[in-house]
SEFILO-282550 format. One line per 3 residues: number of its first residue (from 1); for each residue x, y, z of C-alpha. Coordinates in steps of 0.25 Angstrom, whole numbers, always signed. Each point is the difference from the previous one (the first is absolute). Example, Ala and Ser with C-alpha at 12.3 -4.5 7.8 and 13.67 -1.06 7.14 Angstrom:
<rs>
1) +49 -18 +31 | +6 +14 -2;
</rs>
This chain:
<rs>
1) -50 -13 -61 | +12 +9 -4 | +14 +0 +4;
4) +7 +9 +9 | -2 +15 -2 | +11 +6 +10;
7) -6 +14 +0 | -13 -6 +4 | +4 -9 +11;
10) +10 +9 +6 | -5 +15 -2 | -15 -2 -1;
13) -1 -12 +10 | +10 -2 +10 | +3 +15 +2;
16) -14 +2 +2 | -2 -11 +10 | +13 +5 +8;
19) -6 +14 +1 | -12 -4 +6 | +7 -8 +10;
22) +9 +11 +3 | -12 +10 +3 | -6 -11 +9;
25) +13 -1 +8 | +0 +16 +2 | -11 -4 +10;
28) +4 -14 +5 | +15 +0 +0 | +8 -12 -3;
31) +3 -7 +13 | -1 -13 +8 | -12 +5 +8;
34) -7 +3 -12 | +3 -14 -8 | -14 -5 +3;
37) -8 +12 -3 | -11 -2 -9 | -10 +9 -8;
40) -8 +0 -12 | +9 +9 -8 | +11 -11 +2;
43) -10 -10 -5 | -2 +7 -13 | +15 +2 -1;
46) +3 -14 +2 | -10 -4 -11 | +5 +10 -10;
49) +14 -5 +4 | -3 -15 -1 | -7 +2 -14;
52) +12 +8 -5 | +9 -12 +4 | -9 -10 -6;
55) +0 +7 -13 | +14 +3 +1 | +3 -14 +0;
58) -10 -3 -11 | +7 +10 -9 | +13 -5 +3;
61) -4 -14 -4 | -7 +5 -14 | +13 +8 -2;
64) +8 -13 +2 | -10 -8 -8 | +0 +10 -12;
67) +15 -1 -1 | -1 -16 -1 | -11 +1 -10;
70) +8 +10 -9 | +14 -7 +3 | +7 +13 +5;
73) +14 -4 +1 | +0 +8 +14 | +10 -5 +10;
76) -2 -3 +14 | +9 -3 +11 | -2 -11 +9;
79) +8 -6 +11 | +13 +8 -6 | -3 -5 -14;
82) -5 +7 -12 | -11 -7 -8 | -8 +4 -11;
85) -15 -4 +2 | +2 -13 -9 | +11 -4 +9;
88) -8 +4 +13 | -12 -8 -4 | +10 -12 -1;
91) +6 +2 +15 | -12 +5 +8 | -15 -2 +3;
94) -2 +15 -2 | -7 -1 -13 | -7 -13 +4;
97) -11 +9 +6 | +0 +12 -9 | -4 -8 -12;
100) -12 -7 +6 | -14 +6 +1 | +2 +0 +16;
103) -8 +10 +8 | +9 +9 +6 | +1 -1 +15;
106) +12 +3 +11 | +3 -15 -1 | +4 +2 -15;
109) +7 +13 +1 | +8 -7 +12 | +3 -12 -9;
112) +5 +10 -12 | +6 +11 +7 | +6 -6 +11;
115) +9 -8 -8 | +4 +11 -8 | +1 +13 +9;
118) +2 -8 +14 | -9 +10 +6 | -1 -7 +13;
121) +13 +5 +4 | -2 +15 -5 | -1 +10 +11;
124) -5 +15 -1 | +4 +10 +10 | -9 +10 +5;
127) +4 +14 +1 | -9 +5 +11 | +4 -11 +10;
130) +14 -6 -6 | -7 -13 +2 | +1 -11 -11;
133) -11 -8 -7 | +1 -13 -8 | -14 +0 -6;
136) +1 -14 -6 | +6 -6 +11 | -11 -11 +2;
139) +4 -5 -14 | +11 -7 +5 | -11 -10 +7;
142) -8 -1 -12 | -10 +9 +6 | -7 +13 -4;
145) +5 +13 +8 | -10 +4 +10 | -3 +14 -6;
148) -5 -8 -12 | -8 -9 +9 | -6 +12 +7;
151) -3 +6 -14 | -7 -12 -5 | -10 +0 +13;
154) -2 +15 -1 | -2 -1 -15 | -12 -11 +3;
157) -6 +7 +12 | +4 +14 +2 | -8 +5 +13;
160) +1 -13 +7 | +15 -1 -2 | +4 +14 +0;
163) +9 -2 +12 | +9 -8 -7 | +6 +14 -8;
166) +9 +3 +12 | +11 +10 -2 | +10 -11 +0;
169) -7 -7 -11 | -2 +11 -9 | +15 +4 +1;
172) +4 -14 -3 | -9 +0 -12 | +5 +14 -5;
175) +15 -6 +2 | -4 -12 -9 | -4 +10 -11;
178) +11 +8 +2 | +10 -13 -2 | -8 -5 -12;
181) +2 +12 -7 | +15 +3 +2 | +4 -14 -1;
184) -8 -5 -13 | +9 +1 -11 | -11 +5 -8;
187) +0 +13 +7 | +15 +2 +1 | +3 +9 -12;
190) -11 +10 +4 | +3 +1 +15 | +15 +2 -4;
193) -3 +11 -10 | -9 +7 +10 | +10 -1 +11;
196) -9 -9 +9 | +13 -10 -2 | +13 +6 +1;
199) +14 -2 +4 | +15 +8 -2 | +2 -11 -10;
202) -5 +0 -14 | -13 -8 -1 | -5 +3 -14;
205) +7 -10 -11 | +3 -9 +13 | -3 -14 +3;
208) -9 +5 +11 | -11 +5 -11 | -3 -15 -2;
211) +5 -8 +12 | -1 +0 +15 | +14 -9 +0;
214) +7 +13 +4 | +14 -2 +6 | +6 +14 +3;
217) +3 +6 +15 | -4 +13 -6 | -15 +2 +6;
220) -12 +2 -9 | -12 +5 +7 | -14 +2 -3;
223) -8 +10 +8 | -14 +5 +2 | -4 +9 +10;
226) -4 -11 +10 | +9 -12 -4 | +14 -3 -5;
229) +7 -12 -6 | +16 -1 -2 | +6 -11 -10;
232) +15 -3 +4 | +9 -12 +3 | +7 +8 +11;
235) -7 -5 +13 | +3 +15 +6 | -12 +5 -5;
238) -9 -11 +5 | +5 +3 +14 | +0 +16 -2;
241) -12 +2 -10 | -2 +15 +4 | +14 +4 -2;
244) -4 +1 -15 | -16 +0 +1 | -1 +13 +8;
247) -1 +14 -8 | +14 +6 -1 | +8 -12 +1;
250) +14 +1 -3 | -2 -8 -13 | -10 +11 -4;
253) -10 -10 -5;
</rs>
Protein backbone atom coordinates (compact mmCIF):
# COMPACT_ATOMS: atom_id res chain seq x y z
CA UNK A 1 0.00 0.00 0.00
CA UNK A 2 1.46 3.35 -1.05
CA UNK A 3 1.28 6.48 1.09
CA UNK A 4 -1.13 9.37 0.65
CA UNK A 5 -1.74 10.94 -2.77
CA UNK A 6 -3.67 14.14 -2.04
CA UNK A 7 -4.79 14.67 -5.63
CA UNK A 8 -6.31 11.20 -5.83
CA UNK A 9 -7.93 11.22 -2.39
CA UNK A 10 -9.51 14.67 -2.81
CA UNK A 11 -9.98 15.41 -6.51
CA UNK A 12 -10.64 11.98 -7.97
CA UNK A 13 -12.21 10.26 -4.99
CA UNK A 14 -13.92 12.57 -2.51
CA UNK A 15 -15.18 15.18 -4.98
CA UNK A 16 -16.53 12.49 -7.31
CA UNK A 17 -18.48 10.83 -4.48
CA UNK A 18 -19.80 14.14 -3.21
CA UNK A 19 -20.97 15.00 -6.73
CA UNK A 20 -22.89 11.72 -6.96
CA UNK A 21 -24.54 12.41 -3.61
CA UNK A 22 -25.47 15.95 -4.64
CA UNK A 23 -27.08 14.56 -7.78
CA UNK A 24 -29.17 12.19 -5.65
CA UNK A 25 -30.45 14.89 -3.30
CA UNK A 26 -31.72 16.91 -6.24
CA UNK A 27 -34.55 14.37 -6.28
CA UNK A 28 -34.63 13.40 -2.59
CA UNK A 29 -33.68 16.57 -0.67
CA UNK A 30 -32.00 16.47 2.71
CA UNK A 31 -34.76 16.78 5.32
CA UNK A 32 -35.87 15.03 8.49
CA UNK A 33 -38.65 13.16 6.71
CA UNK A 34 -36.16 11.72 4.20
CA UNK A 35 -33.54 10.49 6.69
CA UNK A 36 -34.68 6.86 6.47
CA UNK A 37 -35.10 6.81 2.69
CA UNK A 38 -33.09 3.98 1.16
CA UNK A 39 -32.34 2.90 -2.40
CA UNK A 40 -29.91 0.80 -4.42
CA UNK A 41 -28.29 4.03 -5.59
CA UNK A 42 -27.57 4.92 -1.97
CA UNK A 43 -26.37 1.36 -1.33
CA UNK A 44 -23.87 1.66 -4.17
CA UNK A 45 -22.73 5.03 -2.84
CA UNK A 46 -22.26 3.70 0.69
CA UNK A 47 -20.15 0.84 -0.64
CA UNK A 48 -17.95 3.29 -2.56
CA UNK A 49 -17.64 5.73 0.35
CA UNK A 50 -16.91 2.97 2.88
CA UNK A 51 -14.26 1.52 0.59
CA UNK A 52 -12.72 4.97 0.15
CA UNK A 53 -12.57 5.49 3.92
CA UNK A 54 -10.94 2.09 4.39
CA UNK A 55 -8.40 2.90 1.66
CA UNK A 56 -7.79 6.35 3.13
CA UNK A 57 -6.91 4.93 6.54
CA UNK A 58 -4.66 2.29 4.98
CA UNK A 59 -2.82 4.95 2.94
CA UNK A 60 -2.42 7.09 6.05
CA UNK A 61 -1.00 4.11 7.95
CA UNK A 62 1.41 3.42 5.09
CA UNK A 63 2.45 7.07 5.03
CA UNK A 64 3.23 7.09 8.74
CA UNK A 65 5.00 3.74 8.53
CA UNK A 66 7.14 4.99 5.63
CA UNK A 67 8.24 7.98 7.68
CA UNK A 68 9.26 5.74 10.56
CA UNK A 69 11.13 3.26 8.39
CA UNK A 70 12.96 6.04 6.54
CA UNK A 71 13.65 8.03 9.71
CA UNK A 72 12.14 11.25 8.40
CA UNK A 73 12.57 14.05 10.93
CA UNK A 74 8.97 15.14 10.44
CA UNK A 75 7.40 17.14 13.27
CA UNK A 76 3.97 16.36 14.68
CA UNK A 77 2.02 18.14 17.35
CA UNK A 78 0.53 16.00 20.08
CA UNK A 79 -1.47 17.57 22.92
CA UNK A 80 0.24 20.90 22.54
CA UNK A 81 3.82 19.63 22.31
CA UNK A 82 5.84 19.37 19.12
CA UNK A 83 7.53 16.00 18.58
CA UNK A 84 9.69 14.37 15.99
CA UNK A 85 8.87 10.79 15.06
CA UNK A 86 11.49 9.42 17.45
CA UNK A 87 10.05 11.49 20.30
CA UNK A 88 6.53 10.42 19.46
CA UNK A 89 7.33 6.71 19.61
CA UNK A 90 8.50 7.18 23.19
CA UNK A 91 5.36 8.92 24.50
CA UNK A 92 2.49 7.30 22.65
CA UNK A 93 1.24 3.93 21.44
CA UNK A 94 0.69 5.63 18.07
CA UNK A 95 3.30 3.55 16.26
CA UNK A 96 2.80 0.35 18.22
CA UNK A 97 0.21 -0.83 15.71
CA UNK A 98 1.72 0.70 12.58
CA UNK A 99 4.96 -1.22 12.85
CA UNK A 100 3.21 -4.56 13.32
CA UNK A 101 1.74 -6.65 10.55
CA UNK A 102 -1.82 -6.25 11.79
CA UNK A 103 -4.77 -6.60 9.43
CA UNK A 104 -6.24 -3.05 9.31
CA UNK A 105 -9.79 -2.67 10.65
CA UNK A 106 -11.86 0.06 12.29
CA UNK A 107 -10.61 -0.94 15.74
CA UNK A 108 -7.01 -0.44 14.60
CA UNK A 109 -7.87 2.87 12.93
CA UNK A 110 -9.52 4.04 16.14
CA UNK A 111 -6.55 3.02 18.29
CA UNK A 112 -4.11 4.82 16.04
CA UNK A 113 -5.91 7.91 14.77
CA UNK A 114 -8.05 8.84 17.77
CA UNK A 115 -4.94 9.15 19.92
CA UNK A 116 -3.41 11.53 17.40
CA UNK A 117 -6.29 13.48 15.84
CA UNK A 118 -9.12 13.17 18.40
CA UNK A 119 -11.57 12.71 15.53
CA UNK A 120 -14.37 11.72 17.92
CA UNK A 121 -14.96 15.35 18.87
CA UNK A 122 -14.60 16.90 15.42
CA UNK A 123 -17.83 18.08 13.80
CA UNK A 124 -18.64 18.84 10.18
CA UNK A 125 -21.29 21.38 9.14
CA UNK A 126 -23.76 20.52 6.36
CA UNK A 127 -24.41 23.50 4.09
CA UNK A 128 -27.82 22.36 2.82
CA UNK A 129 -29.39 21.95 6.27
CA UNK A 130 -27.02 23.83 8.61
CA UNK A 131 -26.88 20.72 10.80
CA UNK A 132 -23.76 19.42 12.48
CA UNK A 133 -22.42 15.88 12.12
CA UNK A 134 -19.79 14.27 14.35
CA UNK A 135 -19.04 11.21 12.20
CA UNK A 136 -16.58 9.50 14.57
CA UNK A 137 -18.51 10.24 17.76
CA UNK A 138 -18.79 6.51 18.64
CA UNK A 139 -15.03 6.28 18.98
CA UNK A 140 -15.45 7.89 22.41
CA UNK A 141 -17.14 4.66 23.52
CA UNK A 142 -14.56 2.46 21.77
CA UNK A 143 -17.22 1.53 19.22
CA UNK A 144 -17.42 1.72 15.45
CA UNK A 145 -19.64 4.41 13.89
CA UNK A 146 -23.06 3.22 12.76
CA UNK A 147 -22.34 4.20 9.16
CA UNK A 148 -19.31 1.87 9.24
CA UNK A 149 -21.33 -1.00 10.72
CA UNK A 150 -23.96 -0.55 8.00
CA UNK A 151 -21.28 -0.39 5.32
CA UNK A 152 -19.72 -3.65 6.51
CA UNK A 153 -23.07 -5.43 6.59
CA UNK A 154 -23.93 -4.09 3.16
CA UNK A 155 -20.55 -5.18 1.81
CA UNK A 156 -21.22 -8.78 2.85
CA UNK A 157 -24.83 -8.83 1.66
CA UNK A 158 -25.80 -6.01 -0.64
CA UNK A 159 -29.31 -7.04 -1.61
CA UNK A 160 -30.50 -8.45 1.71
CA UNK A 161 -29.08 -5.44 3.58
CA UNK A 162 -29.87 -2.70 1.06
CA UNK A 163 -32.25 -0.93 3.47
CA UNK A 164 -29.27 -0.12 5.70
CA UNK A 165 -28.13 2.43 3.12
CA UNK A 166 -30.36 5.29 4.21
CA UNK A 167 -29.92 8.92 3.24
CA UNK A 168 -28.84 9.74 6.81
CA UNK A 169 -26.23 6.96 6.91
CA UNK A 170 -24.74 7.88 3.54
CA UNK A 171 -24.57 11.56 4.55
CA UNK A 172 -22.76 10.61 7.76
CA UNK A 173 -20.27 8.42 5.90
CA UNK A 174 -19.55 11.16 3.36
CA UNK A 175 -19.03 13.63 6.22
CA UNK A 176 -16.48 11.19 7.65
CA UNK A 177 -14.60 11.06 4.35
CA UNK A 178 -14.64 14.86 4.12
CA UNK A 179 -13.28 15.16 7.67
CA UNK A 180 -10.49 12.67 7.01
CA UNK A 181 -9.43 14.56 3.90
CA UNK A 182 -9.32 18.01 5.44
CA UNK A 183 -8.02 17.09 8.92
CA UNK A 184 -5.23 14.66 8.03
CA UNK A 185 -1.87 16.40 7.94
CA UNK A 186 -0.78 14.53 4.81
CA UNK A 187 -3.34 16.48 2.75
CA UNK A 188 -2.89 19.86 4.42
CA UNK A 189 -0.49 21.53 1.99
CA UNK A 190 -2.39 20.36 -1.09
CA UNK A 191 -5.74 21.61 0.20
CA UNK A 192 -4.27 24.98 1.22
CA UNK A 193 -2.62 25.35 -2.19
CA UNK A 194 -5.94 24.59 -3.90
CA UNK A 195 -8.01 26.93 -1.72
CA UNK A 196 -10.09 24.17 -0.14
CA UNK A 197 -8.64 25.30 3.20
CA UNK A 198 -8.34 29.06 3.53
CA UNK A 199 -8.14 31.96 5.94
CA UNK A 200 -7.39 35.67 6.10
CA UNK A 201 -4.13 34.80 7.82
CA UNK A 202 -1.22 33.33 5.87
CA UNK A 203 -1.28 29.54 6.03
CA UNK A 204 1.73 28.66 3.89
CA UNK A 205 4.95 28.51 5.87
CA UNK A 206 2.89 28.38 9.06
CA UNK A 207 2.53 25.83 11.84
CA UNK A 208 -0.89 24.95 10.42
CA UNK A 209 0.68 23.00 7.56
CA UNK A 210 2.12 20.36 9.91
CA UNK A 211 0.02 20.66 13.07
CA UNK A 212 -3.58 20.72 14.29
CA UNK A 213 -2.57 22.50 17.48
CA UNK A 214 -3.73 25.87 16.16
CA UNK A 215 -4.04 28.69 18.64
CA UNK A 216 -5.64 31.50 16.67
CA UNK A 217 -8.95 33.28 17.06
CA UNK A 218 -8.89 34.07 13.35
CA UNK A 219 -10.95 31.35 11.68
CA UNK A 220 -9.48 28.89 9.23
CA UNK A 221 -12.10 27.11 7.17
CA UNK A 222 -12.34 24.09 4.88
CA UNK A 223 -15.25 24.01 2.45
CA UNK A 224 -16.66 21.73 -0.18
CA UNK A 225 -19.97 22.18 -1.94
CA UNK A 226 -21.72 20.18 0.80
CA UNK A 227 -19.64 20.49 3.98
CA UNK A 228 -17.67 22.99 6.03
CA UNK A 229 -15.21 22.82 8.91
CA UNK A 230 -13.72 25.57 11.11
CA UNK A 231 -10.46 25.72 13.07
CA UNK A 232 -10.48 28.50 15.68
CA UNK A 233 -9.99 29.06 19.39
CA UNK A 234 -12.86 31.59 19.37
CA UNK A 235 -16.04 29.86 20.60
CA UNK A 236 -18.11 32.32 18.57
CA UNK A 237 -17.51 30.25 15.45
CA UNK A 238 -18.73 27.10 17.15
CA UNK A 239 -21.95 28.87 18.07
CA UNK A 240 -22.42 30.73 14.79
CA UNK A 241 -20.57 28.77 12.09
CA UNK A 242 -22.75 30.03 9.27
CA UNK A 243 -21.48 33.57 9.73
CA UNK A 244 -18.39 32.38 7.92
CA UNK A 245 -19.39 29.23 6.03
CA UNK A 246 -22.14 30.83 3.94
CA UNK A 247 -21.20 32.27 0.52
CA UNK A 248 -20.56 36.00 0.58
CA UNK A 249 -19.65 36.06 4.28
CA UNK A 250 -18.07 39.21 5.67
CA UNK A 251 -14.67 37.50 5.89
CA UNK A 252 -14.78 36.94 2.13
CA UNK A 253 -13.68 33.31 2.55
